[in-house]
C-alpha positions as CSV (number, residue, x, y, z in Angstrom):
1,M,94.8,112.4,129.3
2,P,94.5,113.3,125.6
3,T,91.1,113.7,123.9
4,W,90.0,112.4,120.6
5,G,86.9,113.6,118.7
6,G,86.0,115.9,121.5
7,L,85.5,113.1,124.0
8,P,87.6,113.4,127.2
9,G,89.8,110.4,127.8
10,R,89.4,108.7,124.5
11,K,92.8,107.7,123.1
12,A,93.3,107.5,119.3
13,S,94.1,103.7,119.7
14,T,90.7,102.8,121.2
15,M,87.9,101.4,119.1
16,A,84.5,102.8,118.3
17,W,82.4,103.7,121.4
18,Y,78.7,103.2,121.9
19,Q,76.2,104.3,124.6
20,D,73.4,101.7,124.6
21,Q,74.6,98.1,124.3
22,T,71.0,96.9,123.9
23,R,71.0,98.3,120.4
24,L,74.0,96.2,119.3
25,S,74.0,92.4,118.7
26,R,77.1,90.2,118.7
27,I,77.5,87.7,115.9
28,A,80.3,85.6,114.6
29,N,80.7,85.9,110.8
30,A,83.6,85.7,108.5
31,V,82.9,89.1,107.0
32,F,84.5,90.6,110.1
33,D,87.8,88.9,109.2
34,E,88.0,90.2,105.7
35,E,90.5,93.0,104.8
36,H,89.9,95.6,102.1
37,G,92.2,97.9,100.3
38,P,91.9,101.5,99.3
39,G,89.5,102.1,96.5
40,E,87.9,98.7,96.7
41,K,84.1,98.4,96.6
42,V,82.6,98.3,100.1
43,P,80.9,94.9,100.6
44,H,78.8,95.8,103.6
45,S,77.7,99.1,105.1
46,G,79.1,99.8,108.5
47,I,82.0,101.2,110.5
48,Y,85.5,100.0,109.3
49,R,88.8,100.2,111.2
50,C,92.1,100.6,109.5
51,K,94.3,97.7,110.7
52,G,97.5,99.8,110.6
53,C,96.5,102.9,112.6
54,N,93.0,102.1,114.1
55,K,91.3,105.1,112.4
56,E,87.6,104.5,111.8
57,I,85.3,105.4,108.9
58,A,81.7,104.9,108.1
59,A,81.2,103.3,104.7
60,N,78.2,102.5,102.5
61,V,77.7,99.3,100.5
62,S,79.0,99.6,96.9
63,D,80.8,102.9,97.5
64,P,84.6,102.8,97.2
65,F,86.8,102.7,100.3
66,P,88.8,105.9,100.7
67,P,91.9,106.2,98.5
68,Q,95.4,105.4,99.7
69,N,96.1,109.1,100.4
70,H,93.1,109.4,102.7
71,H,95.5,109.2,105.6
72,Q,99.2,108.5,105.9
73,H,100.9,105.6,107.6
74,S,104.4,105.1,108.9
75,I,106.4,102.2,107.5
76,S,105.7,100.2,110.7
77,Q,101.9,100.6,110.2
78,G,102.1,99.1,106.7
79,S,99.5,99.7,104.0
80,V,96.0,100.9,104.6
81,R,93.7,97.9,105.2
82,W,90.1,98.3,106.2
83,Q,88.3,95.7,108.4
84,L,84.6,95.7,109.3
85,L,84.1,96.7,113.0
86,V,80.3,97.3,113.1
87,W,78.0,95.9,110.4
88,T,75.0,98.2,109.8
89,Q,71.7,97.5,108.1
90,Y,72.0,100.3,105.5
């Protein structure tokens, strides 16, 4: 099985991993449905996932999202669109 990020068995298409579920809380909030483009201002600090290729980034509030050339997509993946995966406090 291929590795990703040095972790055996993690495929590039899987989402972020965590070790201790007691340190995460599940909430329903519309901010998780919003999509953001390259260079836009980050509205909430956290981990964002690209909807086209599932790559993840950590982003801080008020910083810009990575530019379009941060990573390349195939035509079938469409444009780079970031979606909040884990909302962090800072």
